[in-house]
N, C-alpha and C positions, 0 to 999 in steps of 0.2 A: 694340177689341182692340189696335190700334196704339198708342193712348195708354197703355194698361196696360203694354205692352212697353217703351215709352219711359220711363215712370216707374220701372219695375223696373230697367231698365238704368242710369238715372241714380242710383238709390239704391244699387245694387251698386257702381257706380263711386265714389260718395261714401264708402261704407264701406271700399272697398279703398284709396282715396287717404288717407283720414284714419286708417286703421288701420296704415299702413306707417311706423311710427316707433319709434325706440329711444331710451330716456332712462335715464340712470344717474347717480346721485350717490354719491360715496364719500368718507367722512371718513377721512383718513389719520392725523391726530393730534388727537384730541378734547381732550386736556389743553391744548394751545396755544389751541384755539378757545374753551375755557372761560375762559381767563385774558386773552385779548387781544381787544379789541372795537373799536379805532379802525382804520378801513380807508381806504386811498387806492386809488382806482380808476384804472387806466391806461385810456386811450382818449379819443377825441374825441367831442364831441356829433355826432350824425348824424341824418338825417331819419327813421330808423327808431326813434329814441329808445331804443336798446338800452342805452347808458350810463345814461340816466335810469331805465330799468326795472331794471337791475342795482342801482343806488343804492337804489331803492324796495324791492327784494327784501332787500337787506342790512339796511336800516333796519327792515323788518318782522320780521326775525329777531333784532333787538336790537343790531345793530352801529351804531356811529356812523361816518358817512362824513365824511372830511376832504379838503380841497383841498390841504392842506399835507403833502407826502410825508414831511417830517422828523418829524412827530408821529405818523405811522402805525405801528401795531403789526402790521398785516397789509397785504399788497398784493393787490388783486384785479385780475385780467386776464381778458379774454375775447376770443374770436375767433369770427367768424361768417361764414357763406356764405349770402347772401340775394340774391334776384333779383326783378325785376318779373315777375309772372305774370298777364298779361292785365288784371286789374282791381285787384290789390293786390300788395304785397311778400310773399314767402314765404321762409322760411329752410329750407335743407336740412341745416344744421349749425350748432350753437352749442356752444362749449366754454367752460367757466368754471373758473378756478383761484384759490385763495387760497394765498398764500405768506408765510412768516415772513421779513421782510426781513433780520433779523440772522443767521439760520442758513441762509437760502436754501432752507429745507425746504418742500416742498409739503405743505399740511395738509388741503386739500379740493379735490376736482375733480368736475366734473359735465359730462356730455356728452349732447346731443340730436343725433340723426342720423335723417333721414328727410324725407319730404315730407308736409305736412299742409295743410289749408285755414286753419289758425290764423295770426293775425298774429304778427310778431316779439315784440310786447309781451306777448301772451298766452302765447307759448312761454317767454319769460323768467320770467313770473309762475309758470307751471307748474313750471319748473326750480327756482325757489326754494321752492315747496311741497315738492318732492321732497327738496331740500337740508334744509329744516326737519325733515321726517320722519326723514331720516337722522341729523341732529343729535340728535333726541329719542331715537332707538333706540340711539345710541351715547353717551348722556350719561354723563359721569364725575361721581362724587360729589365734592363739595369735600373737600379734605384737612382743613380745620378747620371744625368746625361753628359756626354762628352762636350767639351767647350764648343760653342757655336751651334749647338743643336737644341732646338726648342721641342720639348715633349708636349704632346696634347694630353689633356686630362679628361 
């Protein structure tokens, strides 16, 4: 009986801890995102590999990541609050932004807030899944159709 109570307590704690998270992605200007694909990422390499995870996420969404800020069409920036939690790092907050460097206009933002058992790399990957879904839901039709394609008006 004591073992059953311990297991039930552990599972309810696990559910509570992993379920207390908020994540949102918001596309603010889909037209800019549809036309600009070269991204410079601010940030330093770190032991949590967040910059590397952000780069992987952008590449998976079809962006090209550059180390040359001058050729960038978009600027990516992120902020995170992570800490060592007994056996691994955990993050309680990750914010991600994409900005048009010419207009200084924020075109995409995403925010994770909460405590989970997931690693920072997993949280960033999940963030980009949500960003990808948001990009698909807000997709803009191209203004000019490719040759041989008739657009319906």
